[in-house]
RODO-2510 file (C-alpha; in nm, 4 decimals, decimal comma):
residues 394
     n   res          X          Y          Z
     1     m     1,6624     6,6519    10,1492
     2     v     1,5535     6,7185    10,5068
     3     t     1,2891     6,9733    10,6094
     4     l     1,3504     7,1461    10,9416
     5     a     1,0835     7,2518    11,1900
     6     d     1,0956     7,6112    11,0655
     7     g     1,0162     7,4954    10,7136
     8     h     1,3642     7,5526    10,5691
     9     a     1,5111     7,2720    10,3631
    10     t     1,8638     7,1452    10,4065
    11     g     2,0616     6,9890    10,1260
    12     l     2,3145     6,7201    10,0513
    13     l     2,5807     6,8906    10,2671
    14     s     2,3454     6,9511    10,5594
    15     g     2,5370     6,9538    10,8862
    16     v     2,8691     7,0520    10,7264
    17     r     3,0237     7,3708    10,8663
    18     i     3,2852     7,5550    10,6600
    19     l     3,5032     7,8452    10,7711
    20     d     3,5727     8,0751    10,4756
    21     v     3,8892     8,2826    10,5234
    22     t     3,8953     8,4155    10,1664
    23     r     3,7879     8,7287     9,9830
    24     l     3,7155     8,8580     9,6330
    25     l     3,5933     8,5873     9,3908
    26     p     3,7488     8,2364     9,3866
    27     g     3,7086     8,1343     9,7516
    28     p     3,3666     8,2952     9,8086
    29     y     3,2417     8,1484     9,4807
    30     a     3,3534     7,8030     9,5973
    31     t     3,1785     7,8361     9,9323
    32     m     2,8692     7,9758     9,7612
    33     l     2,8507     7,6508     9,5640
    34     l     2,8914     7,4486     9,8826
    35     r     2,6315     7,6591    10,0641
    36     t     2,3811     7,6064     9,7843
    37     l     2,4277     7,2327     9,8445
    38     g     2,3327     7,2802    10,2089
    39     a     2,6590     7,3555    10,3901
    40     e     2,6778     7,6231    10,6601
    41     v     2,9371     7,8893    10,5731
    42     i     3,0927     8,1153    10,8342
    43     k     3,2826     8,4001    10,6727
    44     i     3,5930     8,5019    10,8681
    45     e     3,6877     8,8610    10,7850
    46     d     3,9466     9,1062    10,9079
    47     t     3,8338     9,3768    11,1482
    48     q     3,9145     9,6708    10,9188
    49     q     3,7342     9,6452    10,5842
    50     g     3,6517     9,2780    10,5513
    51     d     3,6133     9,1239    10,2077
    52     y     3,7262     9,3747     9,9428
    53     l     3,4118     9,2937     9,7443
    54     r     3,2058     9,4832    10,0019
    55     a     3,3471     9,8046     9,8540
    56     l     3,4306     9,6936     9,4986
    57     s     3,0898     9,5462     9,4143
    58     p     2,8226     9,5180     9,6847
    59     a     2,5897     9,3375     9,4410
    60     v     2,8488     9,0654     9,3744
    61     f     2,9229     9,0426     9,7457
    62     d     2,5542     8,9876     9,8212
    63     m     2,5209     8,7238     9,5477
    64     l     2,8195     8,5259     9,6759
    65     n     2,7488     8,5652    10,0468
    66     a     2,3703     8,5697    10,0951
    67     g     2,3038     8,3142    10,3666
    68     n     2,6549     8,3274    10,5134
    69     r     2,7329     8,4524    10,8630
    70     s     3,0223     8,6905    10,9303
    71     v     3,2747     8,6859    11,2135
    72     a     3,5309     8,9696    11,2179
    73     l     3,8614     8,8674    11,3793
    74     d     4,2111     9,0131    11,3781
    75     l     4,4177     8,6997    11,3200
    76     k     4,7386     8,8968    11,3701
    77     q     4,6554     8,9126    11,7413
    78     e     4,6699     8,6134    11,9720
    79     a     4,3299     8,7082    12,1118
    80     g     4,1845     8,6799    11,7630
    81     r     4,3624     8,3526    11,6878
    82     m     4,2444     8,2020    12,0178
    83     l     3,8822     8,2744    11,9312
    84     f     3,9390     8,1461    11,5777
    85     r     4,0523     7,8124    11,7174
    86     k     3,7288     7,7862    11,9131
    87     l     3,5404     7,8134    11,5841
    88     l     3,7700     7,5531    11,4288
    89     a     3,6737     7,3020    11,6948
    90     k     3,3212     7,2866    11,5503
    91     a     3,4163     7,3172    11,1828
    92     d     3,4415     7,0430    10,9237
    93     a     3,6418     7,2376    10,6684
    94     l     3,8389     7,5569    10,6193
    95     i     3,9201     7,7396    10,2973
    96     e     4,1782     8,0188    10,2930
    97     g     4,3129     8,2478    10,0231
    98     f     4,6345     8,3885    10,1714
    99     r     4,9495     8,4065     9,9633
   100     p     5,1881     8,1186    10,0433
   101     g     5,3538     8,1603    10,3817
   102     v     5,0989     8,4005    10,5312
   103     a     4,8864     8,1339    10,7004
   104     a     5,2034     7,9844    10,8530
   105     r     5,3041     8,3227    10,9939
   106     l     4,9570     8,3553    11,1464
   107     g     4,9829     8,0072    11,2957
   108     i     4,6813     7,8753    11,1068
   109     d     4,8401     7,6749    10,8245
   110     y     4,7586     7,3082    10,7815
   111     p     5,0670     7,1613    10,9554
   112     q     5,0037     7,3721    11,2671
   113     l     4,6311     7,2922    11,2781
   114     h     4,6341     6,9277    11,1746
   115     e     4,7580     6,7864    11,5043
   116     t     4,4820     6,9579    11,7033
   117     y     4,2112     6,9197    11,4377
   118     p     4,2944     6,5931    11,2574
   119     r     3,9558     6,5689    11,0839
   120     l     3,9727     6,9184    10,9352
   121     v     3,9556     6,9484    10,5560
   122     y     4,1888     7,2372    10,4750
   123     c     4,1788     7,4025    10,1312
   124     s     4,4261     7,6694    10,0142
   125     v     4,3349     7,8742     9,7053
   126     t     4,6163     8,0804     9,5525
   127     g     4,7136     8,2220     9,2155
   128     y     4,9974     7,9819     9,1393
   129     g     4,9725     7,7193     9,4109
   130     q     5,1968     7,6459     9,7061
   131     s     5,4900     7,5218     9,4955
   132     g     5,6780     7,6189     9,1817
   133     p     5,8923     7,9193     9,0855
   134     y     5,5922     8,1566     9,0594
   135     a     5,4321     8,0614     9,3911
   136     d     5,5116     8,3977     9,5558
   137     w     5,4114     8,6147     9,2610
   138     p     5,1081     8,8417     9,2892
   139     g     4,8530     8,8161     9,0112
   140     h     4,4982     8,8253     8,8830
   141     d     4,2927     8,6310     8,6311
   142     v     4,4549     8,7690     8,3143
   143     n     4,7990     8,6699     8,4487
   144     y     4,6898     8,3146     8,5216
   145     q     4,5179     8,2728     8,1845
   146     g     4,8266     8,4091     8,0119
   147     i     5,0524     8,1494     8,1724
   148     a     4,7986     7,8745     8,1046
   149     g     4,8101     7,9369     7,7295
   150     s     4,4437     8,0249     7,7043
   151     l     4,5002     8,3806     7,5723
   152     p     4,7109     8,3330     7,2571
   153     p     4,7556     8,6478     7,0425
   154     d     4,7132     8,6387     6,6650
   155     t     5,0897     8,6380     6,6175
   156     p     5,3783     8,5942     6,8649
   157     g     5,4476     8,9174     7,0454
   158     a     5,1202     9,0797     6,9401
   159     p     4,8836     9,2298     7,1985
   160     l     4,5676     9,0532     7,3051
   161     r     4,2782     9,1043     7,0699
   162     q     4,0556     9,1695     7,3694
   163     t     4,1007     9,1734     7,7425
   164     p     3,9141     8,8683     7,8786
   165     i     3,5731     8,9641     8,0146
   166     l     3,5013     8,6532     8,2183
   167     p     3,7480     8,5583     8,4948
   168     v     3,7886     8,2007     8,3749
   169     a     4,0741     8,1152     8,6127
   170     d     3,8852     8,2469     8,9160
   171     v     3,5665     8,0564     8,8400
   172     a     3,7426     7,7370     8,7293
   173     a     3,9436     7,7375     9,0524
   174     a     3,6233     7,7860     9,2537
   175     y     3,4730     7,4734     9,0993
   176     n     3,7985     7,2816     9,1486
   177     a     3,8032     7,3847     9,5143
   178     a     3,4380     7,2958     9,5716
   179     l     3,4741     6,9562     9,4026
   180     a     3,7942     6,8741     9,5907
   181     m     3,6349     6,9762     9,9222
   182     v     3,3272     6,7621     9,8588
   183     a     3,5537     6,4647     9,7829
   184     a     3,7585     6,5281    10,0983
   185     l     3,4438     6,5689    10,3092
   186     f     3,3167     6,2364    10,1729
   187     a     3,6413     6,0687    10,2760
   188     q     3,6265     6,2463    10,6124
   189     a     3,2797     6,1032    10,6769
   190     r     3,4123     5,7515    10,6181
   191     s     3,7523     5,7700    10,7867
   192     g     3,7319     6,0602    11,0307
   193     h     4,0494     6,2065    10,8801
   194     g     4,0951     6,5410    10,7118
   195     a     4,2997     6,6382    10,4063
   196     y     4,5025     6,9230    10,2643
   197     l     4,4022     7,0655     9,9244
   198     d     4,6294     7,2976     9,7240
   199     i     4,4189     7,4764     9,4579
   200     s     4,5895     7,6970     9,1987
   201     l     4,4054     7,9420     8,9729
   202     t     4,6731     7,8900     8,7068
   203     d     4,6262     7,5133     8,7242
   204     a     4,2517     7,5651     8,6861
   205     a     4,2921     7,7826     8,3750
   206     a     4,5401     7,5362     8,2269
   207     s     4,3070     7,2446     8,2936
   208     f     4,0438     7,4237     8,0831
   209     a     4,2892     7,5097     7,8053
   210     m     4,4629     7,1718     7,7783
   211     p     4,1878     6,9482     7,6362
   212     l     4,0125     7,2260     7,4447
   213     h     4,3085     7,4029     7,2894
   214     i     4,6650     7,3099     7,3785
   215     a     4,6490     6,9341     7,3220
   216     s     4,5379     6,9803     6,9608
   217     v     4,8040     7,2453     6,8973
   218     i     5,0779     7,0213     7,0330
   219     s     4,9580     6,7157     6,8446
   220     s     4,9440     6,9066     6,5135
   221     g     5,3085     7,0101     6,5467
   222     t     5,2390     7,3296     6,3523
   223     g     5,0538     7,5620     6,5858
   224     f     4,7376     7,5140     6,3788
   225     n     4,4504     7,4296     6,6068
   226     p     4,2077     7,2072     6,4167
   227     t     3,9321     7,2248     6,6754
   228     l     3,9178     7,6017     6,7135
   229     e     4,0013     7,6891     6,3531
   230     w     3,7261     7,4685     6,2139
   231     q     3,4763     7,6211     6,4506
   232     a     3,5649     7,9693     6,3240
   233     v     3,3212     7,9298     6,0302
   234     a     2,9513     7,9746     6,1138
   235     y     3,0559     7,9680     6,4772
   236     g     3,0070     8,3035     6,6459
   237     a     2,7750     8,6029     6,6823
   238     y     2,5706     8,7569     6,4007
   239     q     2,3523     9,0696     6,3895
   240     c     1,9978     9,0551     6,2515
   241     a     1,7812     9,3172     6,0801
   242     d     1,6327     9,4488     6,4065
   243     g     1,9755     9,5108     6,5589
   244     l     1,9511     9,2040     6,7845
   245     w     2,2144     8,9321     6,7758
   246     l     2,2115     8,5551     6,7617
   247     t     2,4797     8,2886     6,7840
   248     l     2,5495     7,9961     6,5527
   249     g     2,7473     7,6930     6,6638
   250     v     2,8309     7,4835     6,3588
   251     v     3,0723     7,1959     6,4208
   252     e     2,9134     6,8749     6,2886
   253     e     2,8375     6,8348     5,9180
   254     k     2,4653     6,7831     5,9827
   255     f     2,4459     7,1268     6,1429
   256     w     2,6359     7,2836     5,8534
   257     a     2,3790     7,1373     5,6158
   258     a     2,0899     7,2620     5,8300
   259     v     2,2236     7,6190     5,8386
   260     c     2,2891     7,6187     5,4645
   261     r     1,9307     7,5154     5,3909
   262     v     1,7849     7,7840     5,6201
   263     i     1,9845     8,0664     5,4588
   264     g     1,9194     7,9412     5,1035
   265     q     2,2735     7,8239     5,0296
   266     d     2,2063     7,4573     4,9619
   267     d     2,4958     7,4416     4,7144
   268     w     2,7399     7,5116     4,9992
   269     i     2,6618     7,1686     5,1461
   270     t     2,8474     6,9942     4,8643
   271     e     3,0808     7,2817     4,7760
   272     y     3,2251     7,3042     5,1292
   273     p     3,1540     6,9617     5,2790
   274     t     3,4326     6,9558     5,5404
   275     s     3,5594     7,1861     5,8116
   276     q     3,8867     7,2264     5,6250
   277     a     3,7082     7,3325     5,3070
   278     r     3,4953     7,5840     5,4977
   279     y     3,8022     7,7245     5,6660
   280     q     3,9698     7,7837     5,3326
   281     a     3,6621     7,9755     5,2142
   282     r     3,5878     8,1389     5,5497
   283     e     3,5969     8,5005     5,4262
   284     l     3,3455     8,4357     5,1494
   285     i     3,1182     8,2276     5,3736
   286     e     3,1244     8,4654     5,6672
   287     t     3,0617     8,7719     5,4514
   288     e     2,7598     8,6141     5,2851
   289     l     2,6315     8,4707     5,6127
   290     r     2,6424     8,8098     5,7845
   291     r     2,4775     8,9799     5,4863
   292     t     2,1970     8,7236     5,4801
   293     l     2,1273     8,7245     5,8550
   294     a     2,1052     9,1041     5,8485
   295     t     1,7971     9,0859     5,6223
   296     r     1,5440     8,9478     5,8744
   297     p     1,4621     9,0034     6,2436
   298     r     1,6176     8,7728     6,4987
   299     a     1,2896     8,6065     6,6003
   300     e     1,2285     8,4960     6,2428
   301     w     1,5754     8,3522     6,2061
   302     l     1,5565     8,1704     6,5393
   303     a     1,2224     8,0162     6,4419
   304     a     1,3658     7,9015     6,1090
   305     f     1,6800     7,7574     6,2644
   306     r     1,4736     7,5848     6,5334
   307     a     1,2508     7,4226     6,2704
   308     a     1,5627     7,2966     6,0918
   309     d     1,7204     7,1676     6,4156
   310     a     2,0186     7,3996     6,3628
   311     p     2,2341     7,5219     6,6554
   312     a     2,1211     7,8842     6,6928
   313     a     2,0349     8,0844     7,0043
   314     p     1,9833     8,4455     7,1109
   315     l     2,2866     8,6450     7,2187
   316     n     2,1800     8,8062     7,5476
   317     a     2,3207     9,1190     7,7017
   318     p     2,4227     9,0686     8,0670
   319     q     2,1063     9,2399     8,1931
   320     e     1,8929     9,0151     7,9711
   321     a     2,0438     8,6781     8,0581
   322     p     1,8759     8,6258     8,4005
   323     n     1,5351     8,6722     8,2358
   324     d     1,5971     8,4346     7,9466
   325     p     1,3105     8,1799     7,9460
   326     q     1,5543     7,8878     7,9551
   327     l     1,7388     8,0114     8,2633
   328     v     1,4124     8,1107     8,4312
   329     a     1,2713     7,7626     8,3720
   330     r     1,5721     7,5961     8,5335
   331     g     1,4974     7,7727     8,8608
   332     w     1,8472     7,8225     9,0053
   333     l     1,8722     8,1919     8,9101
   334     a     1,6464     8,4785     9,0171
   335     t     1,6425     8,8557     8,9736
   336     e     1,4559     9,0852     9,2099
   337     g     1,4884     9,4536     9,1276
   338     r     1,8567     9,5167     9,0711
   339     q     1,9804     9,2145     9,2647
   340     t     2,0434     8,8686     9,1204
   341     y     2,0631     8,5518     9,3303
   342     m     2,2043     8,2095     9,2516
   343     g     2,1384     7,8595     9,3702
   344     f     2,3527     7,5645     9,2684
   345     p     2,3698     7,5759     8,8852
   346     a     2,2011     7,2391     8,8388
   347     v     1,8615     7,0994     8,9298
   348     s     1,7793     6,8409     9,1955
   349     p     1,5069     6,8037     9,4587
   350     a     1,7902     6,7455     9,7064
   351     f     1,9092     7,1063     9,6790
   352     p     1,7813     7,3544     9,9396
   353     a     1,5859     7,6657     9,8482
   354     m     1,7790     7,9517     9,6899
   355     q     1,9140     8,2040     9,9390
   356     r     1,7941     8,5597     9,8828
   357     g     1,8780     8,8824    10,0599
   358     r     2,1913     9,0723    10,1457
   359     g     2,5236     8,9321    10,2510
   360     p     2,6136     8,9651    10,6191
   361     l     2,7364     9,2893    10,7684
   362     l     3,1006     9,2828    10,8681
   363     g     3,1110     9,0974    11,2003
   364     e     2,7340     9,0681    11,2159
   365     h     2,7473     8,7264    11,3857
   366     t     3,0777     8,7552    11,5726
   367     e     2,9519     8,7386    11,9293
   368     a     2,6745     8,4862    11,8705
   369     l     2,8997     8,2356    11,6947
   370     l     3,1894     8,2795    11,9342
   371     r     2,9608     8,2274    12,2330
   372     e     2,8193     7,9201    12,0622
   373     a     3,1789     7,7984    12,0223
   374     g     3,2376     7,8344    12,3964
   375     a     3,3986     8,1758    12,4261
   376     r     3,3467     8,3298    12,7702
   377     d     3,2263     8,6862    12,8252
   378     e     3,5623     8,7896    12,9675
   379     e     3,7444     8,6538    12,6614
   380     l     3,5160     8,8476    12,4315
   381     a     3,5565     9,1624    12,6389
   382     i     3,9361     9,1402    12,6262
   383     a     3,9331     9,0746    12,2519
   384     q     3,6919     9,3637    12,1975
   385     a     3,9108     9,5976    12,4010
   386     k     4,2150     9,5034    12,1951
   387     g     4,0287     9,5456    11,8674
   388     a     4,0748     9,1758    11,7925
   389     i     3,7058     9,1337    11,7116
   390     v     3,4345     9,3470    11,5578
   391     s     3,0666     9,2945    11,6167
   392     h     2,7794     9,4687    11,4402
   393     e     2,5132     9,2922    11,6415
   394     q     2,2345     9,5140    11,7704
***
């Protein structure tokens, strides 16, 4: 880690400049991760409304974009594209989230940029990827998870038991994009050459589902999923006497024995010694487990499970999670008033300080960054007159 003259620390990606031409969650989440490692992120937004998250959820926008700078360009106009290329000349990487074919129509796809900017790392993030029969389909997270096999209903043709709360495909793709870009930037530093990265949200969801769910289903030949079905006993959320909830995570036999001893069911250790046996008796076990846990407050149960080295933890509501002592102690998450901020979700002295504050105003840094990139006053004036740029600078 390097400390600058103004006291700010830079991180492992210090000196890396990334142009972010994405919106909503996957792309901005990926560049947030890279920024928390020290990269500089310049957010390229359209001149009308910018990132849709500005209107949909200002709090999420601020979390993902605090520390970024915003340049508002109309890439449908040549004046906007000309200024965009000036920014590209000083960029190490670009990430875009257009549907396949759009970047090519704008003249900013990888084949058209590679000849002029051979060291550019270019990352495309789309729902289905750049190839395959679904490549042009629109979609959102539930669509991608559905194709990936990570949302199986109870029976074929039945509706989902519950609409997924967490956008697994979006977040998984963000991590895939960030990891792939770090790898490409590492290769760029050694060879001076860039790379093209095709990131699919469906691929990301499938990559989560394959080792954890689908592989075991396929290998069983029956549709029975040994991993998930075994975990369905003493593996979930349970309400305590004070109305608070805790989670149990029994998988290994030693943890089954520990839970049985805490709840006073020592005979279950020998009566149901295997996951298969517990699954066969799951209704009896779960009914008794829920009845027992409802007799004492959560704090008492957690203390007892902790003393027995059993896998139990509090079930936090979303507003409680940022203040959980474990997350607070890790130091990468902070809540101030009604705003939550994130650093990189790991701990290292090489990571820079967590960025706090609002995200950038639409076009807040347009003129400053374009001038830094070599744009002349007359070029900016022409672009401004045509509506090809927006600047909110005071």
